[in-house]
Rosetta silent file (secondary structure, phi, psi, omega in degrees, C-alpha in Angstrom):
SEQUENCE: XXXXXXXXXXXXXXXXXXXXXXXXXXXXXXXXXXXXXXXXXXXXXXXXXXXXXXXXXXXXXXXXXXXXXXXXXXXXXXXXXXXXXXXXXXXXXXXXXXXX
SCORE:     score description
SCORE:     0.000 S_00000001
   1 L     0.000  -17.680  177.845   89.174  116.902   92.938 S_00000001
   2 H   -59.953  -41.772 -179.980   91.185  114.739   95.271 S_00000001
   3 H   -62.444  -40.188 -178.299   92.044  112.344   92.436 S_00000001
   4 H   -66.635  -39.817 -178.624   93.224  115.319   90.377 S_00000001
   5 H   -70.503  -30.718  176.440   95.454  116.559   93.171 S_00000001
   6 H   -68.534  -40.706  179.487   96.867  113.011   93.620 S_00000001
   7 H   -57.744  -43.341  177.070   97.509  112.993   89.905 S_00000001
   8 H   -65.701  -38.452 -178.191   99.540  116.296   90.146 S_00000001
   9 H   -67.614  -45.725  179.152  101.534  114.866   93.070 S_00000001
  10 H   -67.052  -26.793  178.105  102.422  111.658   91.102 S_00000001
  11 H   -69.529  -35.205  177.193  103.263  113.778   88.127 S_00000001
  12 H   -63.650  -38.386  175.164  105.743  115.790   90.287 S_00000001
  13 L   -91.950   16.018  171.625  107.580  112.679   91.297 S_00000001
  14 L    62.866   34.288  169.593  107.462  111.352   87.721 S_00000001
  15 L  -102.365   81.488 -168.590  105.189  108.391   88.454 S_00000001
  16 H   -68.442  -32.852  175.734  103.412  108.949   85.114 S_00000001
  17 H   -70.089  -40.714 -178.126  101.230  105.752   85.190 S_00000001
  18 H   -72.398  -35.849  176.326   99.898  106.430   88.563 S_00000001
  19 H   -65.512  -38.214  176.923   99.234  110.116   87.613 S_00000001
  20 H   -62.126  -45.847 -179.536   97.319  108.957   84.520 S_00000001
  21 H   -60.210  -44.159  176.395   95.192  106.596   86.535 S_00000001
  22 H   -61.135  -42.537 -177.067   94.438  109.395   89.085 S_00000001
  23 H   -71.250  -41.338  179.867   93.654  111.898   86.358 S_00000001
  24 H   -62.362  -38.389  178.704   91.392  109.340   84.495 S_00000001
  25 H   -73.652  -35.996  175.487   89.410  108.709   87.705 S_00000001
  26 H   -60.935  -46.986 -177.009   89.033  112.458   88.384 S_00000001
  27 H   -63.483  -48.091 -175.871   87.691  113.034   84.861 S_00000001
  28 H   -54.878  -46.653  177.861   85.326  110.115   85.165 S_00000001
  29 H   -59.864  -46.860 -176.208   83.885  111.507   88.460 S_00000001
  30 H   -62.943  -46.083 -178.628   83.589  114.988   87.056 S_00000001
  31 H   -66.355  -35.413  177.997   81.808  113.806   83.918 S_00000001
  32 H   -70.723  -30.793  174.218   79.405  111.711   85.964 S_00000001
  33 H   -71.336  -42.477 -178.811   78.656  114.761   88.131 S_00000001
  34 H   -79.971  -17.561  172.559   78.110  117.085   85.174 S_00000001
  35 H   -68.025  -35.020  177.530   75.830  114.393   83.483 S_00000001
  36 H   -79.467  -38.921 -178.671   73.514  114.733   86.442 S_00000001
  37 L  -146.199   91.417  178.770   73.844  118.451   86.910 S_00000001
  38 L   -50.356  134.730  174.115   75.667  120.468   84.216 S_00000001
  39 L  -147.262  121.323 -176.340   78.045  123.004   85.729 S_00000001
  40 H   -55.441  -36.183 -178.259   80.533  125.043   83.690 S_00000001
  41 H   -67.710  -38.992  178.848   83.184  124.988   86.379 S_00000001
  42 H   -69.576  -40.939  173.045   83.142  121.251   86.569 S_00000001
  43 H   -54.459  -48.818 -176.700   83.259  120.971   82.712 S_00000001
  44 H   -66.881  -39.172  177.977   86.270  123.281   82.627 S_00000001
  45 H   -61.617  -42.456 -178.816   88.014  121.303   85.442 S_00000001
  46 H   -65.299  -40.036  178.595   87.491  118.045   83.513 S_00000001
  47 H   -66.911  -39.161  174.763   88.989  119.616   80.428 S_00000001
  48 H   -62.998  -35.429 -179.483   91.991  120.842   82.325 S_00000001
  49 H   -78.328  -35.924  174.606   92.592  117.518   83.811 S_00000001
  50 H   -61.140  -43.108  177.358   92.290  115.731   80.430 S_00000001
  51 H   -59.592  -45.260  174.166   94.826  118.215   79.054 S_00000001
  52 H   -58.607  -39.750  177.616   97.200  117.416   81.933 S_00000001
  53 H   -68.808  -30.525  177.179   96.776  113.697   81.238 S_00000001
  54 H   -66.362  -42.020  178.766   97.710  114.284   77.618 S_00000001
  55 H   -64.454  -18.341 -174.138  100.879  116.051   78.806 S_00000001
  56 H   -63.523  -35.414 -175.830  102.131  113.090   80.870 S_00000001
  57 H   -66.009  -35.417  178.917  103.504  111.302   77.663 S_00000001
  58 H   -72.744  -39.543  179.205  105.560  114.429   76.856 S_00000001
  59 H   -64.121  -44.519 -179.750  106.821  114.625   80.525 S_00000001
  60 H   -64.944  -43.485  178.060  107.790  110.991   80.425 S_00000001
  61 H   -63.164  -38.856 -176.718  109.570  111.308   77.030 S_00000001
  62 H   -65.880  -48.212  176.575  111.425  114.392   78.198 S_00000001
  63 H   -57.765  -40.624  177.160  112.662  112.647   81.358 S_00000001
  64 H   -61.767  -42.160  176.044  113.838  109.678   79.376 S_00000001
  65 H   -64.683  -38.644 -179.789  115.857  111.919   77.109 S_00000001
  66 H   -66.755  -41.922  176.635  117.359  113.810   80.059 S_00000001
  67 H   -62.844  -37.974 -178.752  118.386  110.493   81.686 S_00000001
  68 H   -66.523  -40.796 -177.702  119.822  109.231   78.384 S_00000001
  69 H   -68.848  -43.748  176.523  121.801  112.486   78.110 S_00000001
  70 H   -62.071  -37.262  175.989  123.093  112.190   81.732 S_00000001
  71 H   -66.143  -40.170 -176.567  124.121  108.624   81.176 S_00000001
  72 H   -64.582  -58.336 -177.899  125.958  109.507   77.926 S_00000001
  73 H   -64.238  -19.611  173.388  128.002  112.324   79.376 S_00000001
  74 H   -72.989  -48.068 -178.981  128.837  110.217   82.356 S_00000001
  75 H   -65.127  -37.911 -179.534  130.052  107.367   80.265 S_00000001
  76 H   -75.672  -19.425 -173.130  132.004  109.819   77.957 S_00000001
  77 L    72.450   22.595 -176.470  133.446  111.646   80.991 S_00000001
  78 L  -103.514   65.028  176.834  132.266  115.020   79.513 S_00000001
  79 L  -140.002   57.011 -175.655  130.795  116.697   82.560 S_00000001
  80 L   -58.648  -29.572 -176.143  133.455  119.135   83.707 S_00000001
  81 L   -90.459    1.550  177.743  130.959  121.526   85.378 S_00000001
  82 L   -96.426  146.412 -175.088  129.288  118.862   87.539 S_00000001
  83 L   -87.294  -16.033  177.928  130.593  118.184   91.060 S_00000001
  84 L  -147.454  178.730 -175.473  129.764  114.446   90.804 S_00000001
  85 L   -67.572  115.443 -174.434  128.789  111.801   88.249 S_00000001
  86 H   -56.469  -45.321 -177.119  125.514  113.267   86.774 S_00000001
  87 H   -70.302  -44.801  179.647  123.679  110.099   85.994 S_00000001
  88 H   -57.427  -44.083 -177.692  124.562  108.410   89.356 S_00000001
  89 H   -62.959  -49.393  179.979  123.498  111.596   91.270 S_00000001
  90 H   -54.253  -51.453 -175.740  120.234  111.974   89.390 S_00000001
  91 H   -63.778  -39.784 -179.997  119.281  108.295   90.026 S_00000001
  92 H   -59.523  -43.704 -177.503  120.247  108.528   93.656 S_00000001
  93 H   -75.346   -8.607 -175.002  117.943  111.550   94.159 S_00000001
  94 L  -125.985   50.020 -177.807  115.109  110.038   92.246 S_00000001
  95 L   -76.289   -2.196  178.341  114.879  106.633   93.884 S_00000001
  96 L   -69.963  -18.941 -175.795  111.093  106.650   93.935 S_00000001
  97 L  -148.201  170.016  177.565  111.156  105.326   90.409 S_00000001
  98 L  -117.900  138.027  172.938  113.385  103.755   87.778 S_00000001
  99 L  -110.977  128.524  178.990  113.943  105.455   84.353 S_00000001
 100 L   -70.657    0.000    0.000  114.958  103.383   81.365 S_00000001
């Protein structure tokens, strides 16, 4: 379950590739464990982690759209309700990764 938790942490900071790797490792270990000794709770946990893994692509795509939107409104100067330049501010607060 430590790999699953690590995957959730990576997902929270939008490091989707690392999250996927952690989720994959968690599922592999759970499946190995249930192959030796079937347990409904482990099977359920593996399914939930696989589902989370599938959701990473959507998360990544949504973030890319958000960043593209912020960049566009900043370039157009159409952000009157923002206290600072939205794209610059977003990228400054999300320095742990780069978003295309």
